C-alpha positions in Angstrom: -18.9 -6.5 5.8 -16.6 -9.0 4.0 -13.5 -7.7 2.1 -12.5 -9.5 -1.1 -9.4 -11.6 -1.4 -6.6 -9.3 -2.5 -5.4 -11.9 -5.0 -8.6 -11.5 -6.9 -8.6 -7.7 -7.1 -7.5 -5.9 -10.3 -4.1 -4.1 -10.3 -4.2 -0.7 -8.7 -4.6 2.0 -11.4 -5.8 -0.4 -14.0 -9.1 0.2 -15.9 -10.6 -2.7 -14.1 -9.9 -1.1 -10.7 -11.8 2.1 -11.4 -14.9 1.0 -9.4 -12.8 -0.2 -6.4 -13.2 1.8 -3.2 -9.9 3.0 -1.7 -9.7 2.5 2.0 -7.9 5.2 4.0 -5.0 3.4 5.5 -2.6 5.8 7.3 1.0 6.0 5.9 0.0 4.2 2.6 1.4 7.1 0.6 4.9 6.4 1.9 4.7 3.0 0.1 3.3 4.3 -3.3 4.3 7.6 -4.7 3.5 8.7 -8.3 6.9 9.1 -9.9 9.1 7.3 -12.4 12.6 8.4 -11.3 14.9 6.3 -9.0 18.4 6.1 -7.7 20.4 3.1 -8.7 19.7 0.3 -7.9 16.2 1.3 -7.2 15.6 -1.0 -4.3 13.8 1.9 -2.5 11.8 2.9 -5.6 8.1 3.2 -4.7 6.7 4.9 -7.8 3.9 3.8 -10.0 5.6 2.8 -13.3 4.1 -0.4 -14.5 5.3 -0.9 -18.1 8.6 -2.4 -19.2 11.1 -0.7 -21.6 9.7 -2.7 -24.5 6.1 -1.7 -23.7 4.9 -4.9 -21.9 2.4 -4.3 -19.1 3.5 -5.5 -15.7 1.4 -8.2 -13.9 0.7 -7.9 -10.2 3.4 -9.2 -7.9 0.9 -11.5 -6.3 0.6 -13.4 -9.6 4.1 -14.8 -9.5 5.6 -17.5 -7.2 9.4 -16.9 -7.4 9.5 -14.2 -4.7 7.7 -14.5 -1.4 5.6 -11.3 -1.4 5.0 -11.5 2.3 8.7 -10.9 3.0 8.9 -7.8 0.8 6.5 -5.0 2.0 7.1 -3.1 -1.3 5.4 -6.0 -3.2 2.3 -6.2 -1.0 -1.0 -4.6 -2.1 -2.0 -6.3 -5.3 -0.1 -3.7 -7.4 1.9 -4.3 -10.6 4.4 -1.4 -10.2 8.1 -2.0 -11.0 10.3 -2.8 -8.0 13.7 -4.2 -7.3 13.3 -6.4 -4.2 16.4 -6.6 -2.1 18.0 -9.8 -0.9 16.6 -11.9 -3.7 18.5 -13.7 -6.5 16.4 -11.6 -8.9 17.7 -8.2 -7.7 18.7 -6.1 -10.8 20.5 -2.8 -11.4 17.1 -1.1 -11.6 13.4 -1.7 -10.9 11.8 -4.4 -13.0 8.6 -6.4 -13.1 7.0 -9.7 -14.2 5.0 -9.8 -17.5 2.5 -12.2 -18.9 4.5 -12.5 -22.1 5.5 -16.1 -22.8 8.9 -15.0 -24.2 9.7 -12.3 -21.7 8.9 -13.4 -18.2 10.4 -10.4 -16.5 11.9 -7.1 -17.7 13.2 -3.7 -16.5 
């Protein structure tokens, strides 16, 4: 059996991912929890919110090149959930994400 390249998979929870098979990795639920609330600055937020305040859909973290995903476990997995990666020049006061909008590259 050959597994697909994670970079080519659709974002988790998207309509395109409905036919994907979820593998049972232990402890994965500690990384992704379905909630939208967070404590400031949200660097430990692991919810599933994937839309910005203005309504833009977040793109998968693997589709950006400014933050090294390998060094931030919360960004691994092909998801597009809002996060606030610690120790980067991009850290904000709350979780945020990248968008595919030409005018708004990233937003909370």
